[in-house]
C-alpha positions in Angstrom: -16.4 -106.8 77.3 -14.3 -103.7 77.3 -11.8 -103.1 74.6 -8.2 -102.8 75.6 -6.6 -99.3 75.5 -4.7 -98.7 72.3 -0.9 -99.1 72.6 1.2 -96.0 72.3 3.4 -96.7 69.3 4.5 -95.1 66.1 6.0 -96.6 63.0 8.4 -94.6 60.7 11.0 -95.4 58.1 14.4 -94.2 57.1 16.0 -94.6 53.7 19.4 -94.3 52.1 19.8 -95.3 48.5 18.1 -98.8 48.3 18.2 -99.5 52.0 15.0 -99.1 54.0 14.8 -99.3 57.8 11.4 -99.4 59.5 11.3 -98.4 63.2 8.6 -99.2 65.7 8.7 -97.0 68.7 6.6 -97.7 71.8 6.6 -96.9 75.5 9.2 -99.0 77.3 12.5 -98.9 79.2 15.1 -97.9 76.6 15.7 -101.0 74.5 16.9 -100.5 70.9 17.2 -103.5 68.6 18.1 -103.8 65.0 16.9 -107.0 63.3 16.6 -108.6 66.7 20.1 -107.6 67.9 21.2 -104.8 70.3 22.2 -101.5 68.6 25.8 -101.8 69.8 26.3 -105.2 68.0 25.4 -103.8 64.5 28.2 -104.2 61.9 30.4 -102.6 60.6 31.9 -101.6 63.9 33.8 -98.7 62.3 30.5 -96.9 61.8 29.2 -97.3 65.4 29.7 -93.6 66.1 27.4 -92.7 63.2 24.7 -95.1 64.6 25.0 -93.7 68.1 25.0 -90.0 67.0 21.3 -89.4 67.7 21.7 -90.9 71.2 24.8 -88.8 71.9 23.3 -85.6 70.6 20.0 -85.8 72.6 21.2 -87.7 75.6 20.0 -91.1 76.8 17.2 -89.6 78.9 14.9 -89.2 75.8 15.6 -92.8 74.7 15.1 -94.4 78.1 11.3 -93.8 77.9 10.7 -95.9 74.8 11.6 -99.1 73.2 12.6 -99.0 69.5 12.7 -102.0 67.2 14.2 -101.5 63.8 14.1 -103.8 60.7 16.4 -103.0 57.9 16.5 -104.5 54.3 18.3 -103.9 51.1 21.4 -102.0 50.1 24.9 -102.3 51.3 26.4 -102.1 54.7 27.1 -98.4 54.7 23.6 -97.4 53.4 22.0 -99.6 56.0 23.8 -97.8 58.8 22.5 -94.4 57.5 19.0 -95.7 57.1 19.0 -97.1 60.6 20.3 -93.8 61.9 17.5 -91.8 60.2 14.8 -94.2 61.3 16.0 -94.0 64.9 15.9 -90.2 65.0 12.6 -90.0 63.1 10.9 -92.5 65.4 11.8 -90.6 68.6 10.5 -87.3 67.1 7.3 -88.9 66.0 6.7 -90.7 69.4 7.3 -87.5 71.3 5.0 -85.5 69.0 2.2 -87.9 69.2 2.3 -89.0 72.9 4.3 -86.6 74.9 4.0 -82.9 73.9 4.8 -80.6 71.1 7.3 -78.5 73.1 9.5 -81.6 73.9 9.3 -82.6 70.2 10.4 -79.2 69.1 13.4 -79.4 71.5 14.4 -82.8 70.1 14.0 -81.7 66.5 16.1 -78.6 66.9 
């Protein structure tokens, strides 16, 4: 029997105070879920712009090539938002560094 090819995925975390968000990024079609819910349904709604900042800064083209699943625990509502935001950005950088190319990763990071 042949062994299946390893899946292209990375796992990173983001932290703010006592909140920890773990992001799994893999090849896909642009889905972003937080605790099983779409990114746009995360509460509090007043901080939606902060959550979507990485997507707005880079453009949706970078995010359309991968699926990101984020699990967040601990802390309060505000620190959870910032932990999710950090994990989202770090997962995209790590994915592009590992599976795409270094030049694209540098463009994203800058």
